[in-house]
C-alpha positions as CSV (number, residue, x, y, z in Angstrom):
1,M,-59.2,106.6,73.3
2,R,-59.6,103.9,70.6
3,K,-56.5,101.9,72.0
4,L,-58.1,102.3,75.5
5,C,-61.5,100.7,74.3
6,L,-59.6,98.0,72.4
7,S,-57.5,97.2,75.7
8,R,-60.8,97.2,77.7
9,L,-62.2,94.8,75.1
10,S,-59.4,92.6,75.2
11,L,-59.4,92.4,79.0
12,Q,-63.0,91.7,79.0
13,L,-62.6,88.9,76.4
14,A,-59.6,87.3,78.1
15,S,-61.7,87.5,81.4
16,A,-64.5,85.7,79.7
17,L,-62.3,83.0,78.2
18,T,-60.6,82.7,81.7
19,L,-63.8,82.2,83.3
20,A,-65.1,79.7,80.7
21,A,-61.9,77.8,80.9
22,C,-62.2,77.6,84.6
23,A,-65.8,76.5,84.3
24,A,-64.6,73.8,82.2
25,Y,-61.9,72.6,84.2
26,A,-64.2,72.5,87.3
27,A,-66.8,70.5,85.4
28,A,-64.1,68.1,84.4
29,Q,-63.2,67.6,88.0
30,Q,-66.7,66.9,89.0
31,P,-67.9,63.2,89.2
32,A,-70.1,62.3,86.5
33,T,-73.8,62.6,87.2
34,S,-74.7,59.3,85.9
35,I,-72.8,56.0,85.5
36,V,-73.5,53.0,83.3
37,L,-72.3,49.7,84.5
38,H,-71.8,47.2,81.6
39,A,-71.2,43.4,82.2
40,Q,-71.4,40.2,80.1
41,R,-74.6,39.3,82.2
42,L,-77.2,40.8,84.4
43,L,-79.5,38.5,86.6
44,D,-83.4,39.6,87.0
45,V,-83.5,38.0,90.3
46,S,-87.5,37.9,90.4
47,S,-87.7,36.0,87.1
48,G,-84.5,34.2,87.1
49,K,-83.7,35.5,83.6
50,I,-80.0,36.4,82.6
51,L,-79.8,39.3,80.2
52,S,-76.6,39.1,78.1
53,P,-75.0,41.7,78.0
54,G,-76.3,43.7,80.9
55,E,-76.3,47.3,81.6
56,V,-77.6,49.6,84.5
57,L,-77.9,53.4,84.3
58,V,-77.3,54.9,87.5
59,E,-78.1,58.5,88.2
60,G,-77.2,59.8,91.7
61,E,-78.2,57.1,94.4
62,R,-80.9,55.4,92.3
63,I,-81.1,53.2,89.3
64,R,-82.5,54.8,86.3
65,A,-82.6,52.0,83.6
66,V,-81.7,48.4,83.2
67,G,-81.5,46.3,80.2
68,T,-79.1,44.7,77.6
69,S,-78.5,48.3,76.3
70,V,-79.5,51.4,78.3
71,E,-79.2,55.3,77.5
72,H,-75.8,56.8,77.8
73,P,-76.5,60.5,78.6
74,A,-73.8,63.0,77.7
75,G,-71.0,62.9,80.1
76,T,-71.9,59.6,81.5
77,R,-69.1,57.4,83.1
78,V,-68.9,53.8,81.6
79,L,-67.6,51.1,83.8
80,D,-67.0,47.9,81.7
81,L,-66.9,45.0,84.1
82,G,-66.1,42.4,81.6
83,D,-67.0,38.7,82.1
84,T,-69.1,39.3,85.3
85,T,-72.7,39.0,86.4
86,L,-74.5,42.2,87.8
87,L,-76.6,41.5,90.8
88,P,-78.3,43.5,93.7
89,G,-76.4,43.8,96.6
90,L,-76.2,40.9,98.9
91,I,-78.3,41.0,102.3
92,D,-77.3,39.4,105.5
93,A,-80.3,39.1,107.9
94,H,-78.2,37.9,110.9
95,V,-74.8,39.5,111.6
96,H,-73.1,40.6,114.9
97,L,-70.9,43.6,113.9
98,F,-69.7,43.6,117.7
99,L,-68.3,40.0,117.8
100,H,-65.1,38.7,116.2
101,P,-63.5,34.9,116.4
102,G,-62.6,34.0,119.8
103,A,-64.3,33.4,123.1
104,E,-67.6,35.2,122.8
105,D,-68.3,35.3,126.5
106,L,-65.0,36.8,127.2
107,Q,-65.0,39.6,124.6
108,T,-67.8,41.4,126.5
109,V,-66.0,41.2,129.8
110,Q,-62.2,41.8,128.5
111,E,-63.0,44.5,125.9
112,S,-64.3,48.0,126.5
113,V,-67.2,49.2,124.6
114,P,-65.2,51.8,122.9
115,W,-62.7,49.4,121.5
116,R,-65.8,47.0,120.4
117,V,-67.0,50.1,118.5
118,I,-63.7,50.4,116.8
119,L,-63.9,46.8,115.8
120,A,-67.6,47.0,114.7
121,E,-66.6,49.8,112.4
122,Q,-64.0,47.5,110.8
123,A,-66.5,44.7,110.6
124,A,-69.0,46.8,108.7
125,K,-66.4,48.0,106.2
126,A,-65.3,44.2,105.8
127,D,-69.1,43.1,105.0
128,L,-69.6,46.0,102.5
129,M,-66.5,45.2,100.6
130,A,-67.7,41.6,100.4
131,G,-70.7,42.7,98.7
132,F,-73.3,43.0,101.6
133,T,-74.9,46.2,101.1
134,A,-77.6,45.7,103.6
135,E,-77.6,43.9,107.0
136,R,-79.6,43.2,110.3
137,D,-77.4,43.2,113.3
138,M,-79.0,40.8,115.7
139,G,-77.6,42.1,119.0
140,T,-74.6,43.8,120.3
141,E,-73.8,41.2,122.9
142,G,-73.4,43.5,125.9
143,A,-72.6,46.9,124.0
144,G,-76.0,48.3,124.4
145,S,-77.0,50.9,122.0
146,A,-73.5,51.3,120.7
147,D,-74.7,50.0,117.2
148,T,-76.9,53.3,116.9
149,A,-73.7,55.1,116.6
150,I,-72.6,52.7,113.9
151,R,-75.6,52.9,111.8
152,N,-75.8,56.6,112.2
153,A,-72.1,57.0,111.0
154,I,-72.7,55.0,108.2
155,D,-75.8,56.8,107.1
156,Q,-74.1,60.1,107.4
157,G,-71.2,59.0,105.2
158,M,-68.5,59.1,108.1
159,I,-67.7,55.5,107.7
160,P,-68.2,52.6,105.0
161,G,-70.7,50.0,105.8
162,P,-73.9,48.4,104.7
163,R,-77.5,49.9,105.3
164,M,-78.1,48.7,108.8
165,R,-81.1,47.6,110.8
166,I,-80.2,47.3,114.5
167,S,-81.5,45.9,117.7
168,G,-79.3,47.2,120.4
169,N,-78.8,44.4,122.8
170,A,-81.0,41.2,122.4
171,I,-83.7,40.4,125.2
172,D,-83.2,37.5,127.5
173,I,-84.7,36.1,130.8
174,L,-82.7,35.7,134.0
175,G,-80.5,32.9,133.7
176,G,-81.2,32.7,130.0
177,H,-79.0,32.0,126.9
178,E,-76.8,34.9,127.3
179,D,-76.9,35.7,130.8
180,A,-73.1,35.2,131.7
181,N,-74.3,31.9,133.5
182,Q,-70.7,30.3,133.6
183,F,-69.0,33.0,135.8
184,N,-68.4,33.4,139.6
185,P,-71.8,34.8,140.9
186,A,-69.9,36.8,143.3
187,Q,-68.6,38.8,140.4
188,H,-72.0,39.9,139.2
189,V,-70.8,39.9,135.5
190,F,-73.3,41.6,133.2
191,S,-75.6,39.8,130.9
192,N,-74.8,40.1,127.2
193,A,-78.6,40.9,126.8
194,D,-81.2,43.1,128.4
195,R,-83.1,41.2,130.9
196,A,-86.9,40.8,130.7
197,N,-88.7,38.1,132.8
198,D,-92.4,38.7,131.7
199,A,-94.6,40.5,129.2
200,E,-94.6,43.7,131.0
201,Q,-90.9,44.0,131.2
202,L,-90.7,43.0,127.6
203,V,-92.8,46.0,126.6
204,E,-90.5,48.2,129.0
205,V,-87.2,46.9,127.5
206,I,-88.5,47.4,123.8
207,R,-89.4,50.9,124.6
208,E,-86.2,51.9,126.2
209,Q,-84.3,50.3,123.2
210,H,-86.5,52.2,120.7
211,K,-85.7,55.4,122.7
212,Q,-82.1,54.5,122.3
213,G,-82.2,54.1,118.6
214,S,-83.1,50.4,117.8
215,S,-85.1,49.6,114.7
216,F,-86.2,46.3,115.5
217,V,-86.4,43.8,118.5
218,K,-84.3,40.6,119.0
219,I,-85.4,38.3,121.5
220,Y,-83.7,35.0,122.6
221,E,-86.4,32.5,122.7
222,T,-84.6,29.2,123.3
223,G,-81.3,28.1,124.9
224,K,-79.2,26.5,126.0
225,D,-79.3,24.6,122.9
226,R,-77.7,21.3,122.9
227,M,-77.9,17.6,121.4
228,V,-78.5,14.7,123.8
229,N,-78.3,11.3,122.4
230,G,-79.2,12.6,118.9
231,V,-82.0,14.7,120.0
232,L,-82.1,18.5,120.1
233,Q,-82.8,19.9,123.6
234,T,-83.7,23.5,123.5
235,P,-85.7,25.0,126.5
236,Y,-88.1,27.9,125.7
237,Q,-87.9,31.1,127.4
238,Y,-91.1,33.0,126.7
239,T,-94.7,31.7,126.3
240,A,-96.5,32.5,123.1
241,E,-98.6,35.0,125.1
242,Q,-95.5,37.0,126.2
243,L,-94.0,36.9,122.6
244,A,-97.3,38.3,121.3
245,E,-97.1,41.3,123.6
246,A,-93.7,41.9,122.4
247,V,-94.7,41.6,118.8
248,A,-97.8,43.9,119.5
249,E,-95.5,46.6,120.9
250,A,-93.1,46.2,118.2
251,R,-95.9,46.8,115.8
252,R,-97.1,49.9,117.7
253,L,-93.8,51.2,117.2
254,G,-93.6,50.5,113.5
255,T,-91.1,47.5,113.6
256,T,-90.8,43.8,113.9
257,V,-89.5,41.1,116.2
258,G,-86.8,38.5,115.3
259,V,-86.0,35.6,117.6
260,H,-83.2,33.3,118.3
261,A,-85.2,29.9,118.3
262,M,-83.5,26.6,117.7
263,G,-86.5,24.2,118.3
264,E,-89.7,23.2,119.8
265,P,-91.8,24.3,121.5
266,G,-90.0,27.7,121.3
267,T,-90.2,27.9,117.6
268,L,-94.0,27.1,117.7
269,Y,-94.5,29.9,120.3
270,A,-92.7,32.2,118.2
271,A,-94.7,31.2,115.0
272,Q,-98.0,31.6,117.1
273,A,-96.9,35.1,118.3
274,G,-96.3,36.1,114.8
275,V,-92.7,37.0,114.8
276,A,-91.0,38.5,111.5
277,S,-88.4,35.7,111.5
278,I,-87.2,32.6,113.3
279,D,-83.4,32.5,113.3
280,H,-81.3,29.2,113.4
281,A,-84.8,27.3,113.0
282,T,-83.0,24.1,113.4
283,Q,-86.2,22.3,114.4
284,L,-89.5,23.1,113.2
285,S,-92.7,21.1,113.6
286,D,-95.4,20.6,110.9
287,E,-97.5,22.9,112.8
288,T,-95.0,25.7,113.2
289,M,-94.3,25.4,109.5
290,R,-98.0,25.7,108.8
291,L,-98.1,28.8,110.8
292,M,-95.0,30.3,109.4
293,K,-96.5,29.9,105.7
294,Q,-99.7,31.2,106.7
295,K,-98.3,34.3,108.4
296,G,-95.2,34.9,106.1
297,I,-92.8,34.1,108.7
298,F,-89.2,33.7,107.5
299,A,-86.7,30.9,108.7
300,V,-83.2,32.1,108.7
301,P,-81.0,28.9,108.9
302,T,-77.5,30.2,109.7
303,F,-75.6,27.4,108.2
304,A,-72.2,29.2,108.1
305,I,-71.7,29.5,111.9
306,F,-72.6,25.8,112.6
307,E,-70.2,24.8,109.9
308,Y,-67.5,27.0,111.5
309,F,-68.0,25.8,114.9
310,A,-68.0,22.3,113.8
311,Q,-64.4,23.1,112.3
312,H,-63.1,25.4,115.2
313,R,-63.7,24.0,118.6
314,E,-61.1,23.7,121.2
315,S,-61.4,20.0,121.7
316,Q,-62.7,16.9,119.6
317,D,-65.8,16.2,121.8
318,Q,-66.8,19.8,121.1
319,A,-66.1,19.7,117.6
320,A,-68.1,16.3,117.3
321,S,-71.1,17.7,119.2
322,E,-71.1,20.8,116.7
323,A,-70.9,18.4,113.8
324,A,-73.8,16.2,115.0
325,M,-75.9,19.6,115.5
326,L,-74.9,20.4,111.9
327,D,-75.9,16.9,110.6
328,Y,-79.3,17.3,112.4
329,K,-79.9,20.7,111.1
330,I,-79.2,19.8,107.4
331,A,-81.8,16.8,107.7
332,E,-84.3,19.3,109.1
333,F,-83.6,21.8,106.6
334,K,-84.6,19.4,103.9
335,K,-87.8,18.8,105.5
336,Q,-88.3,22.7,105.6
337,V,-87.6,23.1,102.0
338,A,-90.0,20.2,101.0
339,A,-92.7,21.9,103.1
340,G,-92.4,25.3,101.3
341,V,-91.1,27.4,104.3
342,Q,-89.8,30.7,103.2
343,F,-86.3,31.6,104.0
344,A,-84.1,34.6,104.2
345,V,-80.4,34.5,104.3
346,G,-78.4,35.2,107.7
347,S,-75.0,34.0,108.5
348,D,-74.5,34.8,112.0
349,V,-71.2,36.1,111.2
350,G,-69.1,37.7,114.0
351,P,-67.9,34.6,115.7
352,F,-66.3,33.7,112.4
353,P,-64.4,36.5,110.4
354,H,-66.6,39.4,108.8
355,G,-66.5,39.5,104.9
356,T,-66.6,35.7,104.6
357,Q,-70.3,35.1,105.2
358,A,-71.3,34.7,101.6
359,R,-70.4,31.1,102.4
360,E,-74.1,31.0,103.7
361,L,-75.5,31.0,100.2
362,T,-73.4,28.2,99.1
363,L,-74.4,26.0,102.0
364,M,-78.0,26.7,101.6
365,A,-77.7,25.6,97.9
366,R,-75.6,22.5,98.9
367,Y,-78.3,21.6,101.4
368,G,-81.5,21.8,99.4
369,L,-82.2,24.9,97.6
370,S,-81.6,26.0,94.0
371,P,-79.1,28.7,93.4
372,L,-81.9,31.0,92.2
373,A,-84.1,30.0,95.2
374,V,-81.2,31.0,97.5
375,L,-80.5,34.4,95.7
376,Q,-84.3,35.1,96.0
377,A,-84.2,34.3,99.6
378,D,-81.3,36.5,100.1
379,M,-82.4,39.6,98.1
380,L,-86.2,39.5,97.6
381,N,-87.0,38.0,101.1
382,G,-84.2,39.8,102.8
383,A,-85.4,43.2,101.5
384,K,-88.9,42.5,102.9
385,L,-87.6,41.3,106.3
386,L,-85.3,44.2,106.7
387,G,-88.3,46.5,105.8
388,W,-86.7,47.8,102.5
389,H,-89.0,46.1,99.9
390,G,-89.4,48.0,96.8
391,Q,-86.1,49.9,97.4
392,I,-83.5,47.4,97.4
393,G,-82.9,43.7,96.6
394,E,-83.5,44.0,92.8
395,L,-82.1,45.9,89.8
396,K,-85.1,48.1,88.8
397,P,-85.6,51.8,87.9
398,G,-86.2,53.6,91.1
399,Y,-84.5,51.3,93.4
400,Y,-81.3,52.4,95.3
401,A,-78.2,51.6,93.2
402,D,-76.7,48.8,95.5
403,I,-75.0,46.6,92.9
404,I,-72.4,44.1,92.9
405,A,-70.6,42.2,90.1
406,V,-69.4,38.6,90.5
407,P,-67.2,36.3,88.1
408,G,-69.2,33.7,86.2
409,N,-72.8,32.9,86.4
410,P,-74.3,32.5,89.9
411,L,-77.1,30.2,88.6
412,Q,-74.6,27.7,87.6
413,D,-72.1,28.3,90.4
414,I,-73.5,30.2,93.3
415,S,-70.2,30.1,95.2
416,V,-69.0,33.0,92.8
417,V,-70.8,35.2,95.6
418,E,-67.9,34.4,97.7
419,H,-65.7,36.2,95.1
420,V,-67.3,39.5,94.6
421,K,-65.3,41.9,92.2
422,F,-67.4,45.2,92.4
423,V,-69.4,46.8,94.9
424,M,-71.5,49.9,94.6
425,K,-73.8,51.3,97.3
426,N,-76.2,54.1,97.0
427,G,-74.7,54.9,93.5
428,E,-71.2,55.3,95.0
429,V,-68.4,52.6,93.8
430,V,-66.9,51.4,96.9
431,R,-64.8,48.5,95.3
432,Q,-63.5,48.0,91.9
């Protein structure tokens, strides 16, 4: 009997030891519940102060602590990122996931929507790997609400990509900026935008897009935009009253309106209507700038696309025309900076390669803003424009852990944002 009891005791002890060993092994295989990021520098974007060294404690999807030294709870995974600067994830307020380099008008005719969705998935991944953890997609250019699927797949963790605000198609008038105007009319080529000719139709289209999953409204307010004898010619598409109806409907749905508006009087009408952003904003009158400052409307310059077109056109005449437009835009931008216009950062990436759009920040600094002002426009203003103020755009406790690391000091050389070395989104390391 004694031997039997000892045998049972030995089995129970062995079983307990086995269970403990299994539990320890399982715990070792689980990802750390907290991560500490350590780097030589950390930028407080709001104040412009550099912490050295810099550390961020991440728990789950949120930032728990930030400083020169933070708590290292038991079991914490520590990532030493060396001679880099920790920053909030970059924000691009003007992207086109459904476009790629090449003839934009032909893409929507020659490529099926399913194929364009596959390309958009790859574009979203490229942007994320370049450090862009949040973006606003300014129209699928004929792919309708396909961007709803991309956003939802990202949110559900099925594919990698930034946090997304999406518009579905942009909205345009008959014969407007994106209405397939250069094709044989007998072929009835579809517009790259949803058509609305008046305020009633604007409201109707906005409601349909919202039903299909849009999170904001994109409207073409000017076009076709061109330089004539050194003067910007940019016909408007909607009156201030019509745009105001769209803004009111968007507000009812809890969202905002962003407009493609190159110059006057369309930019003035957009400001009078109270849109959230005037994208491209190549020409702004004194009154337009006054209203923008009064109403908190952001200008989104999109220099990167203008530079790309000036260097990648089929003929010398086209390239010269684009270069003239860029020169005009730079001169006007300097006036906007002097007037105190608020900026957000948007590149219009799509017609040029995804993942390369941090060039926009370099150009904004080259043409008139300080590096810190550009970073604040990107991160602080970008978070406001996308509706994530207080959640992203800063390295603060309670914010989402959207964090990047860049070589060197971006306040001394902002072009380092074009060479992101580390990306974390939502507390998950996606590039190291």
